[in-house]
N, C-alpha and C positions, 0 to 999 in steps of 0.2 A: 211364354209366348203370344200368346192370345193379345194379352193388354198392350204388348209393342205394335201389332198388327193394328188392334181397335186405335189406339194414340195415332198410328200413319195415316189412317185413313181418315181421322178427326183433323189433323193436320194439313191434310190434302183438301178437303171439303172446305174447312172453315178459310184458310189460309193461304190454300195454293202453294203450299210447300211443296216443292220437287224432293223426293228421298227414293236413292236409288233408281232413278231414270225414268220413275213413273209417278205419273199427274193427274189425280183425281180432279176434276172441275166442277164447281157448283152453277149446276144448269139455270138456277133462277139468277144470280149473279149475272151470268152472261147473258141472259133474256132482257133483264132490267136493264144491262148498257146498252144491247142492240134496241130497245125501246128508246130510251132517251136520247140513243143518237138518230131514231127515225122521225121521232119528233121534231129535234134540232134540225134536220133537213128539210122537215116539209116547213118551219118557218121561214128558210133560205129562200122557198120557191117563191114567196108573196112579196118579197124585197127586191125587185126587179131595177127600180128607180133610185139609182147609188150615183155618188159624186164624189171623189175624193178632192183634197186639195184643203187649202187654206182660203175662205172668206174674209174681206177685210173691205175697209171704208179707205177711199183715198179723195184728199180735195186737190185739186190742179189748177194751175196757170194757163191761160190762153197764151197766144202769140201778139194779140194785140193790144199796142202800148197806152192806149188810152182807155183801159179797160177795169174795171172796180179791183180785179184780180190782181192787180200792180203794186194797189194800195192795201193789202192786205185781207181784201174780201176773196179769197179761194172760190172757186166752183166746186159743188160739189155738197155734199159727202156723194162719190159715185163707188158703186162696187164693182169688184174684183175677185175672181178666184185665181189662186198660186198654186199651181201642181208642176208635179214634175213628170219630163215627157223626155225619153230618152237621155237620161243622166243631166238633162238642165231643167232649170225653172221655167214656166210659161204662165205669163199673166193674161185671163181673158176678162172681158167687160162684161158684164152682168147686169141687164137692165134690171132698175128700182121694181118694177112689179113681180118679177122673179126672185128676187134675195131671199125670199120666206120658201119658195120652193128648194133653192139650193140648198139652205140651212137643213129642211127635210132630209133630203137625199143625202147630204152628208152624215145626219145623225142614223140613217140607212145603210150607211157604208161601214159606220164605226159597228153597227148593231152586227151586222153579217161579218166582221173580223172578230167581233166577240162570239157568235156560235160557232164559226170556223174553228177557233182555240179551243171550244167547249167539245168539239168533235174529234176533234187531234186528240184531245186527252182523253176522253173515251177510247179511240182507237189503239194511242200507247197501251191502257189499262188491258184491252183486247189481246195486244201484241204480247203485253206481259205473261199473261194466262197460254197463251201458244196460238188465240184463233185470230186469225187476218181471214176477214171474207169481202165479197161485195155488198151484201144485204143490208 
């Protein structure tokens, strides 16, 4: 009988196996998950400059009939960003001197999405073992 109790305790602690409605939780694992989550959240705080969307270059033609653009030498390139707003795609002009900054902000946006996916994964793991808190 003692051997079965030891096995149950071992399975509970190491593998978080629920047997007979009782689940022992490895506190080190929980502390590690919470520590990882806290570190990820702290990284989010410093990424406030974000910009979703797709940055692209566009060449345009003007309305002047005598312009070089009518002969194939279009104006540009000009930067634009396309974003989804209210279910529709919107395009905004980006001045050339801001294009590098917009690219950096887009990288920040992608990084935040990655961090949020990691945090959600940790939260799912904590939920799986029966711990949900706001720490």
